[in-house]
C-alpha positions as CSV (number, residue, x, y, z in Angstrom):
1,M,9.4,12.5,9.5
2,T,12.0,11.6,12.1
3,T,15.7,11.7,11.5
4,T,16.3,8.6,13.6
5,T,17.9,5.8,11.5
6,D,16.3,2.4,11.2
7,E,19.3,0.9,13.0
8,E,18.7,3.2,16.0
9,I,15.0,2.4,16.0
10,L,15.7,-1.4,15.9
11,S,18.3,-1.0,18.6
12,L,15.8,0.8,20.9
13,F,13.1,-1.7,20.2
14,R,15.2,-4.7,21.0
15,E,16.0,-3.3,24.5
16,Q,13.2,-4.0,26.9
17,S,13.6,-0.6,28.7
18,T,13.4,1.4,25.4
19,K,11.1,-0.9,23.4
20,S,8.1,1.5,23.6
21,N,10.2,4.5,22.6
22,G,11.7,2.6,19.6
23,F,8.2,1.6,18.4
24,T,6.9,5.1,18.8
25,L,9.8,6.4,16.7
26,L,9.1,3.8,14.0
27,M,5.5,4.8,13.9
28,N,6.4,8.5,13.7
29,K,8.8,7.8,10.9
30,Y,6.6,5.6,8.7
31,N,3.0,6.2,9.7
32,E,2.1,8.7,7.0
33,R,3.9,6.9,4.1
34,I,2.3,3.6,5.0
35,Y,-1.1,5.2,5.5
36,W,-1.1,6.7,2.0
37,H,0.1,3.4,0.5
38,I,-2.8,1.6,2.1
39,R,-5.3,4.4,1.3
40,R,-4.5,4.3,-2.4
41,L,-5.2,0.6,-2.4
42,V,-8.3,0.4,-0.3
43,V,-9.7,4.0,-1.0
44,S,-11.7,4.3,2.1
45,H,-10.2,6.3,5.0
46,D,-11.8,4.1,7.6
47,D,-10.5,0.9,5.9
48,A,-7.1,2.5,5.6
49,Q,-7.1,3.4,9.3
50,D,-8.1,-0.2,10.3
51,I,-5.4,-1.7,8.1
52,L,-2.8,0.7,9.3
53,Q,-3.6,-0.3,12.9
54,E,-3.4,-4.0,12.0
55,T,-0.1,-3.4,10.1
56,F,1.5,-1.8,13.2
57,I,0.2,-4.5,15.5
58,N,1.8,-7.1,13.2
59,V,5.0,-5.0,13.1
60,Y,5.1,-4.8,16.9
61,N,4.6,-8.5,17.2
62,G,7.1,-9.4,14.5
63,L,9.8,-6.8,14.9
64,D,11.9,-8.9,17.2
65,G,12.2,-11.5,14.4
66,F,13.0,-8.9,11.7
67,A,16.2,-10.4,10.1
68,G,17.1,-7.3,8.1
69,D,17.2,-9.2,4.8
70,S,15.3,-6.2,3.3
71,G,15.1,-2.6,4.4
72,L,12.7,-1.9,7.3
73,Y,10.6,0.3,5.1
74,T,10.3,-2.5,2.5
75,W,9.3,-4.9,5.3
76,L,6.6,-2.5,6.5
77,Y,5.3,-2.2,3.0
78,R,5.1,-6.0,2.7
79,I,3.1,-6.2,5.9
80,A,0.7,-3.3,4.9
81,T,0.3,-4.8,1.4
82,N,-0.5,-8.2,2.8
83,E,-3.1,-6.6,5.1
84,C,-4.7,-4.9,2.1
85,L,-4.8,-8.2,0.2
86,R,-6.4,-9.9,3.2
87,L,-9.1,-7.3,3.2
88,F,-9.6,-7.8,-0.6
89,R,-9.8,-11.6,-0.1
90,N,-12.4,-11.2,2.7
91,R,-14.5,-8.9,0.5
92,K,-14.3,-11.4,-2.3
93,K,-16.0,-14.0,-0.1
94,F,-19.1,-11.8,0.0
95,L,-18.9,-10.4,-3.5
96,V,-19.0,-12.4,-6.7
97,S,-15.8,-11.3,-8.4
98,E,-12.8,-9.0,-8.4
99,K,-14.7,-6.7,-10.7
100,E,-17.4,-6.3,-8.1
101,V,-14.7,-5.5,-5.5
102,N,-13.2,-2.9,-7.8
103,K,-16.7,-1.5,-8.6
104,K,-17.3,-1.1,-4.8
105,L,-13.9,0.7,-4.4
106,I,-14.8,3.0,-7.4
107,N,-18.1,3.9,-5.7
108,Q,-16.3,4.6,-2.5
109,L,-13.8,6.8,-4.4
110,Y,-16.5,9.1,-5.7
111,E,-18.5,9.0,-2.4
112,S,-15.4,10.0,-0.3
113,S,-14.1,12.6,-2.7
114,A,-14.6,16.3,-2.0
115,I,-17.2,18.0,-4.1
116,D,-14.7,20.2,-5.8
117,A,-12.2,17.4,-6.6
118,E,-10.7,17.5,-10.0
119,E,-12.5,15.2,-12.3
120,I,-9.3,14.2,-14.0
121,L,-7.8,13.0,-10.7
122,L,-10.9,11.0,-10.0
123,K,-10.8,9.4,-13.4
124,F,-7.1,8.6,-12.9
125,Q,-7.9,6.9,-9.6
126,E,-10.8,5.0,-11.2
127,A,-8.5,3.8,-14.0
128,I,-6.1,2.4,-11.4
129,L,-9.0,0.7,-9.5
130,R,-10.1,-1.0,-12.8
131,L,-6.7,-2.7,-13.1
132,P,-6.2,-6.3,-11.9
133,E,-5.0,-6.5,-8.3
134,K,-1.3,-7.2,-9.1
135,Q,-1.1,-4.4,-11.6
136,Q,-2.8,-2.0,-9.1
137,L,-0.2,-2.9,-6.5
138,V,2.8,-2.5,-8.8
139,F,1.5,0.7,-10.3
140,N,0.8,2.3,-6.9
141,M,4.2,1.3,-5.4
142,R,6.1,2.5,-8.5
143,Y,4.2,5.6,-9.4
144,Y,3.1,7.0,-6.1
145,D,5.6,5.5,-3.6
146,E,8.5,5.6,-6.1
147,L,9.8,2.3,-5.0
148,T,12.4,0.6,-7.2
149,Y,11.5,-2.6,-8.9
150,E,13.9,-4.3,-6.6
151,E,12.1,-3.0,-3.5
152,I,8.7,-4.0,-5.0
153,S,10.1,-7.4,-5.7
154,Q,10.9,-7.8,-2.0
155,V,7.4,-6.6,-1.0
156,L,5.5,-8.8,-3.5
157,N,7.9,-11.7,-3.7
158,S,7.9,-11.4,-7.5
159,S,10.6,-11.1,-10.2
160,V,11.7,-7.7,-11.4
161,A,10.9,-8.7,-15.0
162,T,7.4,-9.7,-14.0
163,L,6.9,-6.4,-12.2
164,K,8.1,-4.4,-15.1
165,T,5.7,-6.2,-17.4
166,N,2.8,-5.5,-14.9
167,Y,3.8,-1.8,-14.7
168,H,3.9,-1.5,-18.5
169,Y,0.4,-3.1,-18.9
170,A,-1.0,-1.0,-16.0
171,S,0.4,2.2,-17.6
172,S,-1.0,1.3,-21.0
173,R,-4.5,0.4,-19.6
174,I,-4.6,3.6,-17.5
175,K,-3.6,5.7,-20.6
176,E,-6.2,4.0,-22.7
177,Y,-8.9,4.6,-20.0
178,M,-7.9,8.2,-19.6
179,L,-8.1,8.9,-23.4
180,K,-11.5,7.1,-23.7
181,D,-14.3,9.6,-24.0
182,S,-11.9,12.5,-23.9
């Protein structure tokens, strides 16, 4: 990860002569974190790569208009999350329900996992994928990405109280699923 500050990146990006350099620094700084956020949501590496590319295209096209009302990282997460949601909506057009989308993701999880993957980790991921969409998003951002509820609130445009409730329900459902058949 680069030590360049967000302010330096934005400053470089806003100057025509250093725009490309600024964007390269932004990608170097956030590429891996954004990729893993996306990957946890969509499971498939190929889908994650496609969404990551779309995310950075949107960032490039919208960075001049970035007002700084939230942190740059939070803004990137919002764009990446919206791209994931767009993919889910598109899949739902071809599948009957959210449960079928989740079932497809669970199948991909097991197909893309290494043969020696720890069974408990796969079960944990499956438990997350069985959650409703909003709970999945909140759980992943809080548990894996360690975002604060305030940051998640900016990404999802939702109240902190609602997010805490979603996280609580998600945690309870995951625990219940993990203990089932144990």
